[in-house]
C-alpha positions in Angstrom: 72.0 -8.9 -196.3 72.8 -5.3 -195.7 71.8 -6.0 -192.0 73.5 -9.2 -191.5 76.9 -8.0 -193.0 76.7 -4.8 -190.6 76.1 -6.9 -187.7 79.1 -9.0 -188.5 81.3 -6.1 -189.2 80.0 -4.4 -185.7 80.5 -7.6 -183.8 84.3 -7.7 -185.1 85.2 -3.9 -184.5 83.5 -3.7 -181.2 84.6 -7.1 -179.9 88.4 -6.6 -181.0 88.4 -2.7 -179.9 87.0 -3.3 -176.1 88.8 -6.5 -175.8 91.9 -4.9 -176.8 91.3 -2.3 -174.3 91.0 -4.9 -171.6 94.3 -6.9 -172.4 96.0 -3.3 -172.4 94.9 -2.6 -169.1 95.6 -6.0 -167.7 99.0 -5.6 -169.4 99.6 -2.3 -167.9 99.0 -4.3 -164.6 95.7 -2.3 -163.4 94.2 -4.1 -161.1 90.4 -5.7 -160.7 88.5 -2.7 -158.5 84.5 -1.9 -157.9 83.6 0.6 -161.0 87.0 0.3 -162.0 88.1 0.0 -165.9 87.1 -3.6 -166.6 83.5 -2.6 -165.3 83.3 0.4 -167.7 85.0 -1.5 -170.2 82.6 -4.7 -170.5 79.2 -2.2 -169.9 80.8 0.3 -172.7 80.8 -3.0 -174.9 77.3 -4.3 -174.3 75.8 -0.5 -174.5 77.7 0.0 -178.0 76.5 -3.3 -179.4 72.9 -2.8 -178.6 73.1 0.9 -179.9 75.1 -0.6 -183.5 72.2 -3.3 -183.8 69.5 -0.7 -183.4 68.2 -1.7 -179.8 66.9 0.4 -176.9 67.3 -1.1 -173.6 64.8 -0.9 -170.6 65.8 -1.8 -167.1 63.1 -2.9 -164.2 63.5 -4.0 -160.8 66.6 -2.3 -159.8 65.0 -1.1 -156.8 64.4 -4.6 -155.8 68.3 -4.7 -155.1 70.8 -3.5 -152.2 73.6 -1.4 -153.4 76.9 -2.9 -153.1 75.1 -6.2 -152.2 76.8 -9.1 -154.1 74.3 -11.6 -155.6 74.0 -14.5 -157.8 72.1 -13.4 -160.9 69.9 -16.4 -162.6 68.7 -15.5 -165.8 66.9 -17.2 -168.9 69.1 -17.3 -172.6 67.2 -16.3 -175.6 70.2 -14.6 -177.5 73.5 -13.3 -178.0 71.3 -9.9 -177.2 71.0 -11.2 -173.5 74.7 -10.6 -172.8 74.9 -7.1 -173.9 71.7 -6.2 -172.2 72.7 -7.5 -169.1 76.3 -6.4 -169.2 74.7 -2.7 -170.0 72.0 -3.1 -167.4 72.8 -4.8 -164.3 74.8 -2.7 -161.4 77.6 -3.3 -159.7 80.9 -5.2 -160.6 79.3 -8.4 -162.4 81.0 -11.4 -164.3 79.9 -14.2 -165.9 80.0 -17.6 -165.6 80.6 -18.8 -169.3 81.5 -22.2 -171.3 85.1 -22.7 -172.0 84.3 -22.4 -175.7 84.2 -19.0 -175.7 87.6 -18.8 -174.6 88.7 -19.7 -178.0 87.3 -16.5 -179.9 89.8 -14.2 -180.5 90.1 -10.9 -178.3 87.0 -12.0 -176.7 88.8 -15.0 -175.0 91.7 -13.2 -173.7 89.3 -10.3 -172.6 87.0 -13.0 -170.6 90.4 -14.0 -168.8 91.7 -10.8 -168.1 88.5 -9.6 -166.4 88.4 -13.0 -164.3 84.8 -14.2 -165.9 84.5 -17.9 -164.8 85.3 -20.5 -167.3 83.2 -23.5 -167.0 83.8 -27.1 -168.8 80.4 -28.4 -168.7 81.7 -31.5 -169.8 84.1 -32.2 -166.9 82.3 -32.8 -163.8 85.1 -31.7 -161.3 86.9 -29.0 -163.4 82.8 -27.5 -163.2 82.9 -28.0 -159.3 85.8 -26.0 -159.2 85.0 -23.4 -161.2 82.0 -23.0 -159.2 84.5 -22.8 -156.3 86.1 -20.0 -157.7 82.9 -18.1 -158.7 81.8 -18.5 -154.8 85.3 -16.9 -153.7 85.1 -14.3 -156.0 81.4 -13.6 -154.9 82.6 -13.4 -151.1 84.9 -10.9 -152.3 82.2 -8.5 -153.5 81.1 -9.6 -157.2 78.0 -10.7 -158.7 78.0 -13.6 -160.9 75.6 -14.2 -163.8 74.5 -17.4 -164.6 72.1 -18.5 -167.4 69.6 -21.1 -165.5 69.0 -23.3 -168.8 72.8 -23.6 -169.5 72.3 -23.0 -173.3 70.4 -20.7 -175.6 67.1 -21.7 -176.5 66.1 -22.5 -180.3 62.5 -21.9 -179.6 62.3 -18.6 -176.9 60.6 -20.7 -174.6 62.0 -21.7 -171.2 63.8 -24.5 -171.2 64.6 -27.0 -167.7 66.8 -25.5 -165.4 70.6 -26.6 -164.3 71.1 -27.1 -160.7 74.6 -25.4 -160.8 73.3 -21.5 -160.5 71.8 -22.8 -157.2 74.6 -24.8 -156.1 76.5 -21.8 -156.6 74.4 -19.2 -154.8 74.5 -21.8 -151.5 78.3 -22.1 -151.7 78.6 -18.6 -151.7 76.0 -17.6 -149.4 74.7 -15.1 -151.5 71.0 -14.5 -152.6 69.9 -15.4 -155.8 68.1 -12.5 -158.0 66.0 -14.0 -160.8 66.5 -11.8 -163.8 64.5 -12.2 -167.5 65.3 -11.0 -170.5 62.1 -9.9 -172.9 62.2 -9.9 -176.3 65.7 -10.9 -176.8 64.9 -13.6 -178.7 62.6 -11.8 -181.5 65.9 -9.3 -181.9 68.3 -12.0 -182.7 67.1 -15.7 -182.3 69.8 -18.6 -182.2 71.4 -18.7 -185.6 70.4 -15.6 -187.0 73.0 -13.2 -188.3 70.4 -10.5 -189.0 69.2 -8.4 -186.0 66.0 -6.6 -185.5 65.9 -3.4 -184.1 63.6 -2.6 -181.2 63.2 -2.4 -177.3 64.6 -5.1 -175.4 63.8 -5.4 -171.5 65.9 -6.3 -168.4 63.3 -7.5 -165.8 64.9 -7.7 -162.5 62.7 -9.8 -159.6 63.4 -10.0 -155.7 66.5 -11.5 -154.2 65.9 -14.7 -152.6 67.9 -16.0 -149.7 69.7 -18.7 -149.9 
């Protein structure tokens, strides 16, 4: 119970504080730049949430990436921890393709829009393709995208069937697909749980696959 209450409190505090920093930067007219304030804030958010929940991050395979090359990172999805780990561990300027429902979460939704993460309406085919078109243009402009291959979190910790969207996006952007595996995030915070378990999580980066 204490761990769950601490998690709820830390999530509220860090999401609101980092979100407020993003909105302040946006209202001040600060532009998106590689390694700029928006990149630093979201990387700080991921690292802070990992520390707050007692988790240590290990990243494997960074040497497989070409510095400065935009790619489509295609990851499994087991837990909210995946998001923190990917934000903290992946290099360069990265933006998520996220489901539109997140846009209604206070501070988080505003921050996602301000940082130009890509909202996806999975129930509207036309809107979804328009979102992928916007994401493809961002990739061509030098930003890497992160897409969850399964489209949602696994209830069991086992891999779900892949959606085709991430690969359509990579082809549209003419960018390499980079497979990413988040390891042990499910046991740290399974879907539906509010009681994270401290420990080590791993982000394992595979070799780029040309489209």
